[in-house]
C-alpha positions as CSV (number, residue, x, y, z in Angstrom):
1,X,237.9,19.6,252.9
2,X,233.9,19.8,252.7
3,X,232.1,18.1,255.5
4,X,232.2,14.2,255.3
5,X,229.4,12.7,253.4
6,X,228.0,9.3,254.5
7,X,227.1,6.6,251.6
8,X,225.5,3.4,252.7
9,X,226.9,0.3,250.7
10,X,226.6,-3.2,250.4
11,X,229.4,-6.1,249.5
12,X,229.8,-7.4,246.2
13,X,229.8,-10.9,246.0
14,X,230.8,-11.5,242.2
15,X,233.1,-9.1,239.9
16,X,233.2,-9.1,236.2
17,X,231.2,-7.5,233.7
18,X,228.0,-9.7,233.9
19,X,227.8,-9.1,237.7
20,X,228.0,-5.1,237.1
21,X,225.1,-5.0,234.2
22,X,223.0,-6.9,236.9
23,X,223.5,-4.6,239.4
24,X,223.0,-1.4,237.1
25,X,219.9,-3.1,236.1
26,X,219.0,-3.2,239.8
27,X,219.4,0.5,240.4
28,X,222.9,0.0,241.8
29,X,226.5,1.0,240.8
30,X,229.4,-1.1,241.2
31,X,232.2,0.2,243.2
32,X,235.6,-0.4,244.8
33,X,237.6,0.7,247.8
34,X,241.4,0.3,247.4
35,X,244.5,1.6,249.2
36,X,245.4,1.6,252.7
37,X,247.6,-1.4,252.5
38,X,244.7,-3.5,252.5
39,X,243.0,-5.6,250.0
40,X,240.4,-4.0,247.5
41,X,236.9,-4.3,248.9
42,X,234.3,-4.8,246.3
43,X,231.0,-3.0,247.0
44,X,227.9,-1.3,245.3
45,X,225.8,1.5,246.2
46,X,222.4,2.9,245.4
47,X,222.3,5.0,242.3
48,X,219.8,7.5,243.4
49,X,221.7,8.2,246.3
50,X,225.1,8.3,244.5
51,X,223.5,10.8,242.0
52,X,222.0,12.8,244.6
53,X,225.6,13.3,246.3
54,X,227.3,13.9,242.8
55,X,224.7,16.7,242.3
56,X,225.9,18.7,245.4
57,X,229.2,19.6,243.2
58,X,231.4,18.8,246.1
59,X,231.5,14.9,245.9
60,X,235.0,14.6,244.3
61,X,236.4,17.1,247.0
62,X,235.0,15.6,250.2
63,X,235.9,13.0,252.3
64,X,232.9,9.9,251.9
65,X,232.6,7.7,254.9
66,X,231.0,4.1,253.5
67,X,228.7,2.5,255.7
68,X,229.5,-1.0,255.0
69,X,227.1,-3.1,257.0
70,X,227.6,-1.1,260.2
71,X,231.4,-0.9,259.5
72,X,232.6,2.7,258.4
73,X,235.1,3.1,256.2
74,X,236.6,6.9,255.3
75,X,237.5,7.1,251.8
76,X,238.1,9.8,249.2
77,X,236.6,9.6,245.5
78,X,239.1,9.2,243.0
79,X,236.9,8.2,239.8
80,X,233.5,8.2,238.9
81,X,233.1,6.4,235.3
82,X,230.0,7.8,233.6
83,X,228.1,6.4,230.9
84,X,229.2,8.1,227.3
85,X,225.4,8.7,226.2
86,X,223.2,9.5,229.4
87,X,226.2,10.5,232.0
88,X,224.6,7.9,234.7
89,X,227.4,6.9,237.0
90,X,228.7,3.2,236.1
91,X,231.6,2.6,238.6
92,X,233.2,4.6,241.5
93,X,236.6,4.2,242.6
94,X,237.2,5.0,246.2
95,X,240.8,5.6,248.0
96,X,240.7,4.1,251.8
97,X,242.1,7.0,254.2
98,X,244.2,5.1,256.6
99,X,245.0,6.4,259.8
100,X,248.2,8.2,260.1
101,X,248.5,8.0,256.1
102,X,249.0,11.0,253.3
103,X,247.3,11.5,250.4
104,X,247.6,13.8,247.4
105,X,244.6,15.9,246.6
106,X,243.9,18.8,244.3
107,X,242.6,21.7,246.5
108,X,240.7,24.9,245.0
109,X,242.3,28.5,245.7
110,X,240.3,31.3,247.1
111,X,241.6,35.0,246.6
112,X,240.7,37.5,249.7
113,X,240.5,41.1,250.1
114,X,240.4,42.0,246.3
115,X,239.4,45.4,247.2
116,X,242.4,46.1,249.2
117,X,244.8,45.5,245.9
118,X,246.0,48.9,244.5
119,X,246.4,47.2,241.2
120,X,242.8,45.7,240.8
121,X,241.5,49.0,242.1
122,X,243.2,50.7,239.2
123,X,241.4,48.3,236.8
124,X,244.1,45.6,237.0
125,X,242.7,41.8,236.3
126,X,243.9,38.7,238.5
127,X,244.9,36.3,235.9
128,X,244.6,32.8,237.8
129,X,247.1,30.4,236.5
130,X,246.0,27.4,238.7
131,X,242.5,27.2,240.1
132,X,243.5,24.2,242.3
133,X,246.6,23.5,244.2
134,X,248.3,19.8,244.2
135,X,249.0,19.0,247.8
136,X,250.1,16.0,249.9
137,X,248.1,16.0,253.1
138,X,247.6,14.1,256.3
139,X,244.4,12.1,255.8
140,X,242.6,13.7,258.5
141,X,243.9,17.2,257.8
142,X,242.5,17.8,253.9
143,X,241.7,21.5,253.6
144,X,238.6,22.5,251.8
145,X,240.3,25.2,250.2
146,X,243.4,27.4,250.1
147,X,243.2,31.4,251.0
148,X,245.5,33.6,249.3
149,X,245.2,37.2,250.3
150,X,246.1,39.8,247.3
151,X,246.2,42.8,250.0
152,X,248.6,45.5,248.4
153,X,249.1,43.6,245.0
154,X,250.1,45.8,242.1
155,X,249.8,45.5,238.4
156,X,252.6,43.2,237.4
157,X,253.0,41.1,240.7
158,X,253.0,37.6,240.7
159,X,252.1,35.1,243.6
160,X,254.0,32.0,244.0
161,X,253.3,28.9,245.9
162,X,256.6,30.2,248.2
163,X,254.4,32.8,249.4
164,X,251.4,31.1,250.4
165,X,251.5,29.5,254.1
166,X,249.9,26.0,253.8
167,X,247.6,24.7,256.7
168,X,249.4,22.4,259.0
169,X,249.4,18.8,257.7
170,X,249.5,20.1,254.1
171,X,252.6,20.5,251.6
172,X,253.0,21.2,247.9
173,X,253.1,18.0,246.1
174,X,255.4,20.1,243.5
175,X,258.6,20.6,245.0
176,X,260.9,21.0,242.0
177,X,260.0,24.8,241.2
178,X,258.2,27.9,242.8
179,X,255.6,27.6,240.3
180,X,253.2,30.8,239.8
181,X,249.6,30.8,240.8
182,X,248.4,34.2,239.7
183,X,249.6,37.3,238.1
184,X,247.8,40.8,238.2
185,X,247.8,42.1,234.6
186,X,246.5,45.4,233.0
187,X,243.4,45.1,231.2
188,X,243.4,44.8,227.4
189,X,241.6,48.4,227.3
190,X,244.6,49.9,229.0
191,X,247.0,48.1,226.9
192,X,245.2,49.7,224.0
193,X,245.4,53.0,225.2
194,X,249.1,52.8,225.8
195,X,250.1,51.6,222.6
196,X,247.9,54.6,220.9
197,X,249.9,57.1,223.0
198,X,253.1,55.6,222.0
199,X,251.9,55.7,218.2
200,X,251.3,59.6,219.0
201,X,254.7,59.9,220.3
202,X,256.0,58.4,217.4
203,X,255.0,61.1,214.8
204,X,256.9,64.3,215.3
205,X,254.6,66.0,212.9
206,X,250.8,65.8,212.8
207,X,249.3,64.4,209.9
208,X,247.6,68.0,208.9
209,X,251.0,69.3,208.6
210,X,252.3,66.4,206.9
211,X,249.2,66.6,204.2
212,X,250.3,70.8,203.9
213,X,253.7,69.9,203.4
214,X,252.9,67.3,200.9
215,X,250.7,69.8,199.1
216,X,253.5,72.4,198.8
217,X,255.9,70.1,197.4
218,X,253.2,69.6,194.6
219,X,252.7,72.8,193.9
220,X,256.4,73.6,193.7
221,X,256.9,70.6,191.0
222,X,254.1,72.1,189.3
223,X,255.9,75.3,188.8
224,X,258.9,73.6,188.1
225,X,257.3,71.7,185.3
226,X,255.7,75.1,184.0
227,X,259.2,76.8,183.9
228,X,260.4,73.8,181.7
């Protein structure tokens, strides 16, 4: 997981649409912290700071430590509601990370040692089926990414979840099948060349010879007609 972010917050005294609209007019964004076998905690955060953290690109994949009046609450962002016109954040849901608990997260996949793949060196293409893996992780052991080594992979090879050694404290959320993460396929250009070669093999007689034979047939027919 990316390094933890810190987001200052204040407690919300009132809920409801009217109270939320008032907060937004004041440059605040209403939010809620839920989960962890505790009652939901209503909070609001500064809009500018929230936007700044969203703009980092990894906000949704980071542990966010909410600083609520000096009390630190470890959370994971679960949803950010945006305004349909201006894309400004209007509400945020945070999931409370209870000590010793587990959570289901999506973790990005990174492929290593592509230069050591014979299939890729020959012009093959890595077709990524899953750019993220759904994992169940311990709250304090959420990986930032899953590394997959493609050393030795040939065209036609597939990479399945069963081949991946997941970090300690993590396991696949999908357990009913050995799903494919990526395959190594031939590029379309190579496929087109193969198709063209197959077409040449299928023609026993070159087109020039076929035209010659057709011409001879026409001359013979002409002679036959003349005899008639």
